[in-house]
C-alpha positions in Angstrom: -11.2 -68.7 -52.0 -11.0 -67.9 -55.7 -10.8 -70.1 -58.7 -9.4 -67.4 -60.9 -6.0 -68.2 -62.4 -3.1 -65.7 -62.8 -0.4 -65.6 -65.4 2.7 -65.5 -63.3 6.3 -64.6 -64.1 9.2 -66.0 -62.1 12.5 -64.1 -62.7 15.4 -66.5 -61.9 14.7 -70.2 -62.0 17.3 -71.4 -59.6 16.3 -73.5 -56.7 13.8 -71.1 -55.1 12.5 -69.9 -58.5 12.0 -73.3 -60.0 10.2 -74.7 -57.0 8.0 -71.6 -57.0 7.3 -71.9 -60.7 6.5 -75.6 -60.6 4.3 -75.3 -57.6 2.2 -72.4 -59.0 1.8 -74.4 -62.2 0.6 -77.4 -60.0 -2.0 -75.0 -58.6 -3.2 -74.4 -62.2 -1.5 -71.1 -63.2 0.3 -70.4 -66.4 3.9 -69.6 -65.4 6.7 -68.0 -67.4 10.1 -68.8 -65.9 12.8 -66.4 -67.1 16.5 -66.9 -66.6 19.6 -65.4 -68.2 21.5 -68.7 -68.5 20.5 -70.2 -71.9 21.7 -73.7 -71.1 19.5 -73.8 -68.0 16.5 -72.6 -69.9 17.1 -75.1 -72.7 17.5 -77.9 -70.2 14.2 -77.0 -68.4 12.4 -76.7 -71.7 13.3 -80.3 -72.3 12.0 -81.2 -68.8 15.4 -81.8 -67.4 15.8 -80.4 -63.8 19.4 -79.4 -63.1 19.2 -79.4 -59.3 18.6 -82.2 -56.8 15.3 -81.7 -55.0 12.9 -84.6 -54.3 9.6 -84.4 -56.2 10.6 -81.4 -58.3 11.4 -83.3 -61.6 8.1 -85.0 -61.4 6.2 -81.7 -60.8 8.0 -80.1 -63.8 7.1 -83.0 -66.1 3.5 -83.2 -64.9 2.9 -79.4 -65.5 5.0 -79.1 -68.7 2.1 -77.5 -70.6 1.7 -74.7 -68.0 5.4 -74.1 -67.6 7.2 -71.8 -70.1 10.9 -71.2 -69.8 12.6 -68.3 -71.6 15.6 -66.0 -71.6 13.4 -63.2 -73.0 12.3 -60.7 -70.4 9.9 -59.1 -72.9 8.1 -62.3 -73.4 7.6 -62.7 -69.7 6.4 -59.1 -69.3 3.9 -59.6 -72.2 2.2 -62.6 -70.5 2.5 -61.9 -66.8 1.7 -59.0 -64.5 2.9 -60.5 -61.2 6.6 -61.0 -61.4 8.1 -63.2 -58.6 11.7 -62.2 -58.2 13.9 -65.1 -57.2 17.4 -64.0 -58.2 20.5 -64.5 -56.0 21.5 -61.9 -53.4 24.8 -63.2 -52.3 27.0 -61.4 -49.7 29.4 -58.9 -51.1 32.9 -58.3 -49.8 31.6 -55.8 -47.3 29.2 -58.4 -45.9 26.1 -56.5 -47.3 23.8 -58.3 -49.7 24.7 -57.9 -53.3 21.5 -56.5 -55.0 23.0 -56.1 -58.4 20.8 -58.9 -59.9 17.7 -57.2 -58.4 18.8 -53.9 -59.9 19.1 -55.6 -63.3 15.5 -56.8 -63.0 14.4 -53.3 -62.2 16.2 -51.9 -65.2 14.6 -54.5 -67.5 11.2 -53.8 -66.1 11.4 -50.1 -67.1 8.7 -47.7 -66.1 5.8 -50.1 -66.3 2.8 -49.4 -64.0 1.0 -52.6 -65.1 3.4 -55.0 -63.4 4.2 -55.7 -59.7 7.4 -57.1 -58.3 6.8 -59.8 -55.8 10.1 -60.2 -53.9 11.0 -63.9 -53.1 14.7 -63.1 -53.0 16.0 -62.5 -49.5 16.9 -58.8 -49.3 17.9 -56.4 -46.5 15.1 -54.8 -44.5 14.4 -51.5 -46.2 15.0 -52.7 -49.8 11.4 -52.7 -50.7 10.7 -49.2 -49.4 13.8 -48.0 -51.2 12.6 -49.5 -54.5 9.1 -48.0 -54.0 10.5 -44.5 -53.4 12.5 -44.7 -56.6 9.8 -46.3 -58.7 6.5 -44.8 -57.4 4.5 -46.4 -60.3 5.6 -50.0 -59.8 3.6 -52.2 -57.5 5.7 -54.0 -54.9 5.0 -57.0 -52.6 7.3 -58.8 -50.2 6.6 -62.5 -50.2 9.6 -64.2 -48.5 10.2 -68.0 -49.0 10.5 -70.4 -46.1 11.6 -73.5 -48.1 13.9 -76.2 -46.7 16.2 -77.9 -49.2 15.2 -81.5 -49.5 11.6 -80.8 -48.7 10.9 -77.7 -50.7 8.0 -78.9 -52.7 6.1 -80.1 -49.6 7.0 -76.9 -47.8 5.5 -74.8 -50.6 2.3 -76.9 -50.9 1.8 -77.2 -47.1 3.3 -74.1 -45.6 3.4 -73.1 -41.9 2.4 -69.6 -42.9 2.5 -67.3 -46.0 3.8 -63.8 -45.4 2.5 -61.1 -47.8 4.0 -57.6 -47.1 2.7 -54.5 -48.9 2.7 -50.8 -48.2 0.1 -48.2 -49.2 -0.4 -48.2 -52.9 0.2 -51.9 -53.5 -2.6 -53.4 -51.5 -4.4 -54.5 -54.7 -1.4 -56.4 -55.9 -1.0 -57.9 -52.4 -4.6 -59.1 -52.5 -3.8 -60.9 -55.8 -0.7 -62.5 -54.3 -2.5 -63.6 -51.2 -5.3 -65.2 -53.4 -2.7 -67.4 -55.1 -2.0 -69.1 -51.8 -5.6 -69.5 -50.6 -6.0 -73.0 -52.0 -3.1 -74.1 -49.7 -5.2 -73.4 -46.6 -2.4 -71.9 -44.6 -2.5 -68.8 -42.4 -1.8 -65.8 -44.6 -0.1 -63.0 -42.6 -0.5 -59.5 -44.1 2.2 -57.1 -43.0 4.0 -54.0 -44.2 7.0 -54.5 -46.5 9.8 -53.9 -43.9 8.2 -56.4 -41.4 7.9 -59.1 -44.1 11.6 -58.6 -44.9 12.5 -58.8 -41.2 10.4 -62.0 -40.6 12.5 -63.9 -43.1 15.9 -62.8 -41.6 14.7 -63.2 -38.0 13.3 -66.6 -38.6 16.5 -68.1 -40.0 18.6 -66.2 -37.4 16.5 -67.7 -34.6 16.8 -71.3 -36.0 20.5 -70.9 -36.4 20.7 -69.7 -32.8 18.8 -72.7 -31.6 21.3 -75.0 -33.4 24.3 -73.2 -32.1 22.8 -73.3 -28.6 22.3 -77.1 -28.6 25.8 -77.5 -30.0 27.2 -75.5 -27.1 25.1 -77.7 -24.7 26.6 -80.8 -26.5 30.1 -79.6 -26.0 29.5 -79.0 -22.3 27.7 -82.3 -22.0 30.8 -84.1 -23.3 32.9 -82.5 -20.5 30.3 -83.3 -17.8 29.3 -86.8 -18.8 25.7 -85.9 -19.9 24.1 -87.2 -23.1 22.9 -84.4 -25.4 20.3 -86.7 -27.0 18.5 -87.1 -23.7 19.1 -83.4 -22.8 17.5 -82.3 -26.1 14.6 -84.7 -25.7 13.9 -83.3 -22.2 14.2 -79.7 -23.4 12.0 -80.3 -26.5 9.1 -81.7 -24.4 8.7 -78.1 -23.1 6.2 -76.7 -25.5 7.8 -73.2 -25.1 10.9 -74.7 -26.6 9.8 -77.6 -28.9 11.9 -80.4 -30.3 12.8 -79.0 -33.7 16.4 -77.8 -34.4 17.7 -79.3 -31.2 19.9 -81.9 -32.9 23.5 -81.4 -32.0 26.0 -81.8 -34.8 29.1 -80.5 -36.5 27.7 -77.2 -37.7 25.1 -75.7 -40.0 25.7 -74.6 -43.6 23.8 -74.2 -46.8 22.5 -71.2 -48.7 20.2 -69.6 -46.2 21.5 -69.8 -42.6 25.0 -68.5 -43.1 23.9 -65.7 -45.5 20.8 -64.6 -43.6 22.5 -64.6 -40.1 25.4 -62.6 -41.4 23.0 -60.3 -43.3 21.0 -59.5 -40.2 24.2 -59.0 -38.1 25.5 -56.7 -40.9 22.2 -54.8 -41.2 22.2 -54.2 -37.4 25.8 -53.0 -37.5 25.0 -50.6 -40.4 22.2 -49.1 -38.2 24.6 -48.6 -35.3 23.5 -51.7 -33.3 26.0 -54.4 -32.3 24.1 -57.7 -32.4 26.2 -59.6 -29.9 24.1 -62.7 -29.9 24.4 -63.3 -33.6 28.1 -62.7 -33.4 28.3 -65.6 -30.9 26.0 -67.8 -33.0 28.3 -67.5 -36.0 31.5 -68.0 -33.9 30.0 -71.1 -32.3 29.1 -72.6 -35.6 32.6 -72.0 -37.1 34.3 -73.6 -34.1 31.9 -76.5 -34.1 33.0 -77.4 -37.7 36.6 -77.7 -36.5 36.1 -79.7 -33.3 36.2 -82.9 -35.3 39.9 -82.5 -35.8 40.5 -82.6 -32.0 38.4 -85.8 -31.7 40.5 -87.5 -34.4 43.8 -86.4 -32.8 42.6 -87.7 -29.4 42.6 -91.2 -30.8 45.1 -91.1 -33.7 47.7 -88.5 -32.4 49.2 -86.7 -35.4 47.1 -86.9 -38.5 50.1 -86.8 -40.8 49.7 -89.6 -43.4 46.5 -90.8 -41.9 43.6 -92.0 -44.2 40.4 -90.3 -43.2 37.0 -90.9 -45.0 34.3 -88.3 -45.0 30.8 -89.7 -45.6 28.7 -86.9 -47.0 29.6 -83.7 -48.7 26.2 -81.8 -49.0 25.3 -79.6 -46.1 22.2 -81.8 -45.4 20.7 -85.0 -47.0 18.3 -84.9 -50.0 20.2 -82.0 -51.6 23.3 -81.4 -53.7 23.9 -78.0 -52.1 27.5 -77.6 -50.9 27.4 -74.0 -50.0 29.1 -73.4 -46.6 29.1 -77.2 -46.1 31.0 -78.5 -43.1 32.6 -81.1 -45.3 34.6 -78.3 -47.1 36.0 -77.0 -43.9 36.9 -80.5 -42.6 38.5 -81.5 -45.9 40.7 -78.4 -45.9 41.6 -78.7 -42.2 42.4 -82.4 -42.4 44.7 -81.9 -45.5 46.3 -79.0 -43.6 47.2 -81.5 -40.8 48.7 -83.8 -43.4 45.9 -86.4 -43.6 44.9 -88.1 -46.9 41.2 -87.5 -47.4 38.7 -89.5 -49.4 35.0 -88.5 -49.7 31.8 -90.0 -50.8 28.3 -88.4 -51.3 25.4 -89.9 -53.2 24.8 -86.7 -55.3 27.1 -83.9 -54.3 30.7 -85.2 -54.4 31.5 -84.4 -58.0 30.0 -81.0 -57.7 32.3 -80.2 -54.8 35.4 -81.7 -56.5 37.1 -78.4 -57.2 36.5 -77.2 -53.6 37.8 -80.3 -51.8 41.5 -79.7 -52.6 43.4 -82.9 -53.1 40.6 -85.1 -51.6 39.9 -88.3 -53.5 36.3 -88.7 -54.8 35.0 -92.2 -54.3 32.2 -93.9 -56.1 30.8 -95.6 -53.0 30.9 -95.5 -49.2 32.7 -98.8 -49.1 35.4 -97.5 -51.4 35.8 -94.5 -49.1 36.3 -96.6 -46.0 38.7 -99.1 -47.5 41.9 -98.9 -45.5 40.7 -95.8 -43.5 42.1 -94.9 -40.1 38.9 -93.1 -39.3 35.5 -92.4 -40.8 33.7 -89.1 -40.2 29.9 -89.1 -40.9 29.3 -85.6 -42.1 25.8 -85.8 -43.7 23.1 -88.2 -42.5 22.1 -89.7 -45.8 19.8 -92.7 -45.2 22.1 -95.1 -47.1 24.9 -94.5 -44.5 22.6 -95.9 -41.8 21.9 -99.0 -43.9 25.6 -99.9 -44.3 26.8 -103.1 -42.6 29.0 -101.2 -40.1 29.8 -104.1 -37.8 30.7 -106.4 -40.7 31.7 -105.1 -44.1 32.7 -101.6 -43.0 34.8 -102.6 -40.0 36.6 -105.3 -42.0 37.7 -102.8 -44.6 39.0 -100.2 -42.2 42.5 -100.2 -40.9 41.4 -98.6 -37.6 37.8 -98.9 -36.5 37.3 -95.3 -35.4 34.1 -93.4 -36.2 33.3 -89.8 -35.6 29.5 -89.6 -35.9 29.0 -85.9 -36.7 25.2 -86.1 -36.7 24.6 -88.7 -33.9 23.0 -90.7 -36.6 24.5 -94.2 -36.1 23.8 -96.9 -33.5 26.4 -96.1 -30.9 25.8 -99.2 -28.8 26.1 -101.6 -31.7 29.3 -100.0 -33.0 30.9 -100.0 -29.6 29.9 -103.6 -29.0 31.5 -104.5 -32.4 34.8 -103.0 -31.3 34.6 -99.5 -32.8 35.9 -96.5 -31.1 32.9 -94.2 -31.3 32.8 -90.4 -31.0 29.5 -88.6 -31.2 28.5 -85.0 -30.5 27.7 -84.3 -26.9 27.6 -88.0 -25.9 
């Protein structure tokens, strides 16, 4: 372990970049966070964190003296030699990753042989080697992130593993990157660049596959009278399978799974290989988001004119991320069926306003359920479990129908109180 501190540059201080910058500062390093959005930089310079991530505002405030935010790439290059690239790589219209922001960083770096790019952004396998062929003098290290929204700070500080990928010629820079993580005590896996890039995509694709699989088991369980909670528990006790990501629900979303699964499928297709399993994983997830409509129609018949409350907009609790969120699909489908939709989320509702069509944004869960013909629990925010369902909530609803999209609520208590309860796979 080394006590030497690096001056670190982080290019792009969105969610991944800001967590990376704050955590490295917590480890004692001077960090220059560079972004092209002046308003974001000014906000961060004042200590204001523009995203919802537990523990992150406190970390930024605590390490304010070591965190420097700027729009000036020259300033960052002057102070830092290791440049962690954390810019967006969204899917393009073709389905391939849009690397234009990465290309912009390369252009700004120029021909420097004193700096190394450390790629945090998720890029297609082969990107690193392509960059190295074009820029022989630039050091390059692949260091994929494995952060989960809602627990990103803890994931960084207590990682399962750290992957550091480098090819011949960049091993010295890779040593320096690996040394940054030594204080965390995690396994540091050294690989070549292409393998590091594949580890990121393959990991997310496997987790998405596991969720889609248990959702299929849930759907079959409903038809056969089995309870997917008991099935998942029995499966998870097998240490070859494990209990994580075996929670049935109404589909995965967010910034990573949809993009990375599609990216790996597209990458395989570009190489001439048809990745049939991932095609099915994606299809299962999209259909899962829509099964709720059938559950509502089973009890309400036509949804024309019905009042439906969606509790939760973010794709998971403890985040304000609405990318690929199930709530957006549900809101659109319900309104397409003629239903009146009202939504509530503790942090994400206003952010999603423009994407929810004509849905009414409510200021509380109780306002959302007032006069509702059905409630759909979309995101398992803890406060939804603390509601007085059998008293206050039921008294406000016109029809006591609950579709528990995350198997989060107490089914027995709701049924005993007179609710019609629909879970997933139960």
